[in-house]
N, C-alpha and C positions, 0 to 999 in steps of 0.2 A: 578635281570636285564635281568636275558638269557630268560625270555618270554617276555619281551618285544620285544628283538631281532627278536623274533622266526619268525618273519612274514616280518622282513626285506630282501631283496633283493640288492646284490649288482649291481651295474651299472656305470663301471667306477672307482672313485674314490669318489662318492657319493652311496647314499641306496635308494632306494624304498619301500615302504609301502604301505597296501590298509587297511583302516579302515573303518567298517562297521557302516555307518550313523542310518540306519532306518531297520527296517523288515516292509515293507512296507502294510500299511492298507487295501490298495485297494484289491480288489477280483477282476479279470480280466480272464473272460473264455478262452480268446485266447492270454493269453498274449500279447507283444506290438506287436505280429505279425498282419501285412495287416492295420496296424494304421497309422496315422499321427501324429509325435511326437513332443512336441515343449516345451524342459524346460528352464525356466530363470536363468540367472548367480546371483552369489551372493545369494545360496538358495532359488531362488525364484520359482513361482506353477508352476505346468506341465499340458501341453495341451494334450488332445490324440481327434484324430478326430477317429473314429471306422468304418470300413465299415459297414453293415448291415450283418446280419448272412447269411450264404449260404441256409439257409431252407426257410428265410422268404427275398428272394431277394426285394420285394416290400417294404420291410421297407426302412427308410431313415436313414442314418449315424446318428452318436450320438456323439454329442460333449461336451467331460468332462474336468472338470479343478479341478485339484486336487492338496495338499500343495507339497511340497518336501517330508514329510513322507505318502503321498500318502491317507490322509485324503480327501474325497470328498467334495469340494466346490459348485459346480455348474454342473448341466447336463440337455443338452434339443437336440431336434433332429435338424439336419442341413435341414433348409428348403430353401437354398440359393444355388446358382451354384457349381459346381465341384470347388474344393478346391485343388489350386498346393502345397500349402506351408504355415506352422505356423509359428509365430513369436512371441517374446514378446519384449514391448518397456522398456525403461529404468524407465517407471512409472507402470510396472507390469498392462500393457494394452496388450491384446490380438490381435495380428493382423492375421486376414485371407485371401489370398490372394489368389482370383477365377481366372479361365482361363480365363475370359473376362476382367480381370487388374481390376476390381472393389477388393479394399483394405475394409473390412468390420474391426469395431474396438469395441470390448467387452472389460468390465470391469473385474474385477476380480471373478467377479460371477455372469457372463454369460449375463449383461443387454447391449445391445445394445446403445452405442453410437455415433458413427458417421460414415459416409464412405467417401471415394472418389476414383476417377477413376486414373489410370496410363497414359491414354491418348488415345483418339478414335482409334487410330493406332491399338492399342492393342486390343481392341473390334474386330476389324476384321482379326486379325491374330494371335489371343489368345496368353497365356503365357504358354512359354515350361518350364522356370525353374524360382526359385524364391529365393532371400534369404534376408535375414534382418538382417541390421549388426547396429554397436553402433559409434557414431565419438563425436569430438568434439560439433559438431551442435547437436547432439541427436540421436533420433532413424531415420535409415534410411533404404531404399529399393530399391532392384538393380532386376530386370526381363531380361529375354531375350525372345522375342518376336519369334512366328514362322516364320518371315522374317527373325531372325538370326539377328538381332539389338537389341541394349541395351536401356535398358532405367532407368534413376537414382533419388531417390527423397533423398536428403541430411538431409533432416530435415520433417519427416512428418505433424509437426505442423505449419511450416511454407510452403506450399508445392510450390516447384521449378522442375518442371519436366525437367531434360535434355535427349536428346536424344543424346546417343554417336556416334562417326562415325562407318562407314562400316569397316569391317575387311574383308582385300582382300584376296579372295579365301575359303573364308570358306562359303562352299555351302548346310549346315546342323548345326544341334545345336554343340557347341562345346564341346569337350573332357572333359572339366573340366573348372572352373572359379571362383576367388574370386573377393570381393571388399577389397581394399588397400587404407589405409587415408596415403597420404605421404606429407609433409611440405604443411600442411593445406589443400591440396587438397583431394578427393576423385575420386579414379582409378579403374579400372578392370581389372585384370592379368588373358589373357584367355589361353587357348593351343586348337592348331588347329593339331593332328598330334603331331610332333616333334617339331613343331614351338612354340613360345611363343609371345605372344602379350599383350602390356600395352595401354589402352584403356584410355583418358583423355577428358576434355572437347572440344577440337580443333584438336587432331590427335590419329593415330593408328600408336604406335610404335614396330618393332619387336624387342628381345630381346633376350639373350643367358644367360642361370644360367652358372658363370662362374668354371671350373672345372667338368662342367656335362660330364661322359664318354660317349665316342662316340658307346656304344654300348646299352646304356642306354633304346632304342628306343620312343616312342613316351610318352607324358605326361598324365597320364589316370585319377589322382586327384592330387590335392593340398589343400593347408590347410594354415591358415595364424594365428600367434600367436597371443594371446589374446589382446594384447598392437601393435601389428601390424609391429612389428620389426623383426620377425625370419617367413620363408616361407619355407614349406616341399613340394617336388615335388614326387609325387611316378607315377614309368614307368611301360608301359606293360610287361617289362622284370625283374619286381620284385626291381629295382634299387629305393633306395630312398636318395635324395639329399635333404640337409639342410644345409641352410644360410641366410643371410641378405634378409631381403624385398625388398631393394634397389635394390637386386641382383647385387652388388657389390664385395660380399666376400662369401667363401663358404665357411661352418660349418667342413661336414662332407657328405661321399657318403655311404650308407650301400646295399650290396643285400641282401633284406631277403629273396629271393629265395621260394617268393611267387608271381604269375605271375596273380592269382586274382585280380579285383579289390577292394580293401577293403570298407566296406559299411560305416565306418567313420573314419575319424584323424584328430586326435587332439593335438596341442601341450601339453605339462605338464612342467612347469617350475615356479619355485619359484622365487620371486621378487630377484634380487641381486646373482642369483645362476650361476655359470659359468657353470653348468651341464645340460642344455636344451635338452629334448627328445621330440619323438615324440609317441603318442600312437596311431595304428590303429589296427582296429578291423574287423574281418571275423565272419563267422556262428559261429567256435567252439572255436575260439584264439583271446585273446587280446596280443597284440606285442608292447612293449615297446623298442625303439629303440634309445639310446643316441648318441652324439654329437663325443662320445668315442669309436662307430663300438659298444660297446658293446649290448647285448639286454637281455630281460626277458621278459618270456611267460606263460599267466596266460591263462589257459583254462576256457570257459564259457560254460554254458549249455543250457541257455535261452537267444533268443534277448535281445539285449541289446540297450540302448542309451547313447552316450557320450557327458556329459556337460562340454565344457572347462571352467575354472575356471582361476582368476589371480594366485594362487599357486596350480593348483592341475587339476585333471580331475574327477570329478562327474559319476559313474557307475551306471545307475539306468535300472533294470530289474523287469520284475515282482512279483519275491521274496523280494530281498532286495535292497537296496541302499551302495554304497561304495565311500570313495575316495580314489583314487592312487595320491599318491605325494611323493614329492622327501623329505626324512627325513631331517629337520632342522638341521644344521649345530650344533647346540647347543645341542638336542636332541641326536646327534652322538655322541659328546664327553662326555655326560652323561652316556647316556646307553649302548656305545660298551663294548664289553666284556675285560676286564682287565682295562678298561683307569682311567689313573694318572690325568684326568683333575681335576681341584678346585671344579666344582660342581659335577663330580664322586663323588669324595671323601666325600663332605661334606652330600652329599645324604647317603654313606653310615656309616658316624659317625654318623649322626640321627638316621639311623636304630639300630645301636649297642647300642645308648642310650636309644631309646625306648627298649633294651634288657636287659636296666641296665648292659653294658659292657664296660670292662673299654678300650676297645679298642675304643671306641667312642674319647676318650680323645687321643690317640693314632693318631687317623686320624687327629684330630683339631690341633695337635703339626704340624703335616706333612705340614699342609697348611698355619698354621701362618708363618712358619720359611720359606717358599716361598713368604711369606706377599700376599696372594692371597685369603685370606678371603672375602674381598670385590668382588671380581671377581666370587667366587664360589658362593655367595649368589646372582648375575645379572646374573649367570647363570640358576640357580634351578629358578628363576623366570620367565626367559625368557622361559626356556624350558616349564613350567606351560602351559603357553599363548599359545603353539603351539600343545598339549595334547587334546583329544578331551573324553579319558576316564578320569571320574572324580578325580578317586582312585589315578590315577597318577597324576593328579593334586595337590590333598591333598597333597600326599607323598614330591612332590617337593617343593610346598610352606610352610610344616612345616619344612622341612629341612633349606629353606631360614629362614624361622624365627628362626630358632634354632641356625644359622649362626651369624643373625644380634645383637643374644645377645650378641656377644661377640665383636662386634666392638662398638665404642667409637662414632666415628664422622659420621656415617652411615644415609645417606636422607632416611627415608620409604616412600618416595613418590611413587617411582616406584612398592614397593611392595605393597604397599595400592591401587594403583590402577589398578595393576592387578587383584589382589584379586577382587575388585570390577564388575572391566570386566568380568572375568569369572564367575560371580555368573550372571551375565545377560548374557552371551553367553550360560551358562547351561540351564536357563529358556526359550530362545528361542528355543535352540536347540530341547528341550521336543517334543516328535511324535505329543505330541495335538497343537503345535504352527507352528512345521515344518519349522523353520527357518536354518539349519543346515550351519550357519556360522563360519569360521574360524578366530580366533586371526586376523590373516593379513585381511581378508576381512572385520573383523568387522573396522578395522583400518581405511582402505581404504573408506569402507560405509558412515564414521562417525557417532556417536551416533543420531544426529537430523534424517539421514535417515533411520535409525533402528525404530527410536520412529514411524516417519512416516509410516513405511511398519505396524508396527503394529496396527497403528489405521487406516490402509486403509483397514485391514484383520478384522477389528472388534473387537481384542484383548484390548478393552480398561484397564479393570482392569489390566492387566499383565502391560501395557504402562504405565498406572499411578505409579505402583509400582514402577517401573523402575526410573521415574522421581524424583519420592520423595526419591528414595533408592542413586541415583546420585546426589542429590539436585541441579537440575536444576532447574533456575528460573521460575517462575509460567509462565510467558508470553510465554514462549518456551518450557515448560513442561506441568504441569497438567492443565492450564487452554486450550492451545489449543487440549489437547485430549479432553476433555471435550465438547470443540466446536463442536470436530468431531463429538461425541459422540450423543450430544445434536441435530446436523444436521441428525444422522442419526435415532432418536429417533421419530421427528415430522412424519419420512415416515410411519412408523409402521401403518396400516391400522385397525390391530383388536383391539386397544384401543382406549377410548372416549378422544375428545380434552382435557377435564378438568384433565383426568387421566396423560397426559401426558405434560400437563402444570404445573400439580403440580410435575411430577415426575423433570422435567428439572429444576425447581424454587428450589426443596431440595436438588440436585444433585449439580449445578451449581452454588445457592447462589452469592455471591458477589466474585465470583474467579477474579482476575485482567487479565485484557486482553480478558476476552469472552463478547460478545456484543450480547445484546439479538433480536436485533434489524437483525443482523444477522441470526440467529438463525428463526426468525419470518418468514424473507426472503426467506429460504428454505422451511419455512411450506407453503407459500404463492406459492411457485412454483408446490408445489404437491397438490395443489387445495386446500388445509385446512384454508380456509378465516378466519375461527372463530378463530382456533387453533393460527393463526397469531397475531390477536388481543389480543388472552388473554396472548400470551408472551410478546405482545409491553408492556403490564401493568409494566411486569418488568422492562423495560427498564428504565432507570434515565435519560438520557438525551433526551430532548424532540427534539433536531436536530436530532437525531437518529429514532426516531418515526414516524416523522410527512412525511418526503418523503415516507416512505413503507406506512402510511395509504393513503396518494394519492395515489398511486399506483395502492392501491387495492380499489379505488374509495368510501374511507369510507371520504368522505370531511368534512361533519360535526364533526366526531370525530378529525380530523387532528386539524381542527380551533380551538376546545376546549383547544386541549393538546397545541398549539400555544400560544393560549392566557394563557393558567395555567403556561407557560413558562417565562414568561415574558417579553422575546425576541422580538422586533418588528420586526429585520428583518425578522424574521420565520413568525409572523403575517403577515405580507405583501408580502413573498414568497403564503402563503394558499390563502390571499385573491386574489391575482392576479391569480392563478392556478383556484380558483371558477369562478370569473370573466370570464377566459377564456372556462369554462366548463358547464357552467350553463348560462341559459337565463335570462334577466334582472330582471323582476320580483322575479324569484326564488331567485336569488342573494341577492336582497336586503331584503326581507324576512330572508332569512339566517343570514344575518349580524344584521338583528332588535335581532335576540336572542342571539348576541352577544355584548354587547355597547364597550367592550374593541377594537373589531375589526372594527365596526361601528365606532367608535372617531379617531381610526390610519386611516380609509380611507379616512375619511371627511379631513384631515389632509393633506394625499396624492391628494386627488381632490383638496383644493385650490390650489395646487401647480400646480398642472401636468391636470385636467379634472375639467373646471369648469361647463360645462354643465351638469355632472355627478352629480356633486353636487347640482345645482337646482333640478333635477329628485329625489334626496335623499330628499331633504328639503319638497317637493312638497308631497312625497308618505308618509310622517311622518306627515304633515299637520304642519309642523312649520314655525308658520309665522315669528316670530321673527328672525329665522336666513335666511328663506327664502328673507325679507325684507332688511339684511343685504347684502347679496349677491349681492341683485340688487342696493343697495348704492355702492357695491364695482363694480360689472360691470359698472356701469356708470360712474365710473373715466375713465374708458378703451373705450370707445365710444368717437369718435372724432366728429359727428354730434349733434349741438345742441337738435336737434328734439328727436335723438334718446336717448341722455342723459337725458331729461327731463321725456321722457317717462319711461324710466327705474326709476327714481326717484319719479314719481304719483306712480308707481307699488310697489316700494319700500312704501310709503305713505299708500296705500292701506293696505299691510301685517303688516304694524305697529300699523294701526287704528284695525285690525282684532286680533293683539295679546296685546290690549290696553297700548301702550306705547306713552302715551302724548307727551312725553318729545321727542320722537325721532320722531312721526311726527311733533312736530312743527320746531325742528332742519333741518328737509327733509325739509320742507314747505319752510325754510327761503333759503336752498342752492338754491332751484328752482327758487325763486326771486330774490337772486343776479345773476344767470344765466342770467335772464331775465333782470335784470339791466343793466350787464355789455355787454349784446349785445345790448342794445338800446345805449349804450354809445360810443361802437366799432364802430356803426352804423354812428352815430352822429359826433362822435370828430376821431374815426381810433384808438382807444387808445388801443387796444389790450388786452384788459381785459378778455377775455373770459376764464373760464377756471381756474383763479387765484383765490388763498384763500382770505379772508376777508380781513386779516391784509393786503396781497399784495397788493389786490387793493387800499386799503387805499393809501398807500405808493406811489402806480403808480400815482395816482390823484393828490396825493401833489405835487408829482415831477414833473407831468406835467402843474400845476398851476391849475389846475380847483377846486379850495377850495370850491364853492358854490356846486357842485358835491358830493365834500369830505363829506361836512357837511351835505347834504342829506344821503348819507349813512349814516354816525355817527348816524343820529338821527333815521334813518328809521330801521337800524338793530342793534339799541341798543348795538353800539361799545361802550367797558367802559370807561369812561370819561378819567383815566388816559392811557389808551392806544391812544387815540385820540389827547390829547394834548402831548404826548412825539411825535406822528407821524408828527402833525405838526410843532409843536417846529422845530423839527431836518432838517425838510423841508425846513423850513422858513429861519433856519439861512444859511444852506447851500447853498440857493440861495439868501443869503446875502440882504432878502427884510427886513432890519431892521425897517422900518417905520410899516410894515404889523406886524411885530413880538411886537414891542409896542403895538401897537393895540389888538393884541390878547391877551398879559399881561393882559390889562386892560378890555377884554370883560366880564369876571368874576372873581372868587379869583380863581386861580391855584391850582385844584387836584393833583399835582406834585409836587406843592411848587415852588419857585423863585429860591431856588440855583441850579435848572438844569437849568434856565435862564442863568445864569452865568457862570454855566461850560461850555455848548453848545457854548456860544461866546466867550469863553478862547480858548475853541478847535478849532474856527473858526479864531484865532486870531485876534480877535476885543476886546479889553481890555475898550475901552472905551464905548461900550454897554453894556459890563459886569457891570461896575460900576451902571449904571442906575437901574440896580435891586439888589444892594448890600442892599439899604435901606429897601429892600420890605422883606429880607429874615427874617424868624425866630429867635427870639433871640438863640436858641440850634445851627442853623448854621450859624449864623454871623462870628464866629472866621473862620468856612471853607472860605465860601465867600470871606473874607477878603484875606485871604491865596492863595486862588484861583486869586486874581485880583495884587498877591505880594504886598498888603499893612500889613505889620508887625506891625505898629502901630498901625491901627485899631483892627487887627488879637489880639494884645496883649491886648487892652482896652475891647474886647469881654470876652478874657478868663479873666481877673481880675475882670469884672463887675460879672460874672457869677461864681467866686470863681472854676473855677473847672481846678484841678491839671492835669489830661490828657491833656486837651486842653492848660494848658499853657507848658506842657512839649514838644506841638507838635509846636508851638511857636519858641520854646529856640531851636527846632530841625533845624528850619529853619532858624535862626539868624547866622552871620557872625562873626567874629573876630571886625570888624569894628562896629557891632551896639553893645560896651559894656553899655553902659547905659540903653538900653532896658535889655541886658537882665540882669545887676543888676536891674533895676525894678521887673523883672518878677521872679527875685530870693527871692526877699524880700515878693512878694506877695504870692509865695508858703509858705514860712518861716509862715508868719501869718496866712495863710489860715490852715496849718497843726498844729499852737498852738491852733486855735480855734476848 
């Protein structure tokens, strides 16, 4: 335990330690000297803009991007304007802020993405200083211009520039300034000599740090904590004021005895710690100042860069990278000299157990007597999460595993989760990957974001292994990684389309949540249309294939895919697109090669575009359908001449189609129209456009019997239909004599029961009786029943010896018809015996 605490330094009641993260893999000729440096938090990448060597002043600056371990990711000469500041977004995109206010954005691999300007006023007055900051709204930029005005962009992805008010009395560049976020508002805190101001959207307010010593002098440096909760102010007399960022409460004030301005000043604080500190860096000294007024000094040899983290400070030099942090309380409890904490005793018990010493039992007994074995296991597990050294992790986890063997109701979830998380963290901390995350940062970052960062850095195998190891659902894990891998794969110019398509198919397969259409879309964006088409062949959903094929101008293939899918809506979508994109002739020729699409389009035209339908039939020489079109169109034509012309065109087309039946029917239709027009002119009957049956009914209702008979003969109206129509018409008009004459004109094709029923319906039983005698024997019983003659009905039924007819008569009898009922019953009985 002694060697672990050897690097600890006390600061008040806390301890601080420096842990080496990496020996840097880069080789920097002049170190970090004369370079603009930006390192992203959460173990993010490092960007260097290195000035050209003095011996070759004509050469350009070099922009280099490295992983946190110093592995080169990208490098290219800087060909744009002078850069004032570099910074990283929350998505690990590099921001390069130029003097003219232009902000250039590059991805992790040095590929240019986009740019924007901080305003026209900045172009003229230039940028003096700039800062990149992170807020709840995203990544923001703040600048101070040559006119000593501040401009803010709270979120670069939703750019809204805000020019802050002027600072009274500010005649030059501010001594120092920082961006702070309070109450969901982004503000600027700046100093002008001994004066301190807060700038917001509408006002500039002078403030005074509470408890700042009158001898403190002018504020020359300031720093905001990682969470914007704490503020540190450094004065030209060497005083360091520490307090809350709302300037309502002072934590401490320390005289550092250093009057030179520190190169960097960063807060170092562990979450939930009550002992925050500030790290100040000069050329040869690193000073840690606690709110307890104690200090720690670390000598430094090479130029360094401090990177503030949520639980410490990363110190990057040309040779190595270290993490300065407050030793977690649980680690202090376990590793402090002569500690009697449960975790410390359990760790010692395990060591003695490995030596096969009986002291292991003594330590265990001591822990059990205090009923603290569960707490001891928890401490060891928690401490292991905070340790960077893998050997120390193993010792603590083995001690925890040893201790939980003696617990009966201990839940292993925390132990198992920590084991898995440590394996993941150790894998990403490897220098080849270069993500030096602490366990605290990992919990804050979340597993999903870590996977995203590995994918973004193209560590696909590692990302997939982590997803499988942690059993992340495919759609959140492996499938998401494979989708990104495939999107990058299609951008490789050195491989043939066939090879890439085959590789993607083999690797992705049927992975859930991976859309080949998305991958194909990426290939198309990269100008690889043929590759995109090959990839779309693997897409099972036609609804995903077709839109992209249309976008790629592969309309014929899109139509084939839509037809194969059997989705009529999809076919209509493609057909509509083709109609708008092609000339009429090419469009029709395309449809002719796809019968299903052509049929669907015809259905559409029947409802929406009649003229187009005519053109289709003409082009296909489809005389039958063209004739049908003319007939249908004739019903929409109001003028008789136009309707007759259309019907004549239909006759011509039916003749070409050799459809004699249709020719005869259409000619009859034309004759009927002429007949109707003639009667309309003579009688004003209003027949034009009516059907044959309605015309007949209308003529009979108007009493035009001769014309109705002419219509009956000329147009071969079926006898039964004509007799029915005339019978109903004469009865409804109560022309009984005419009806009787009509019944005698020839034998009725509809029988005489119809005459009886129609007369009864018109409430004329007298006339109905005239026709009962003419009714056939089979219908006699019904005729007598219709006129209410039960005796006659009974006679007819008995004469025919029909049981069902006798039953029908019985059903109509009442109690007063006793004799008739007896007669019918006897007849039924006799008929049954025979």
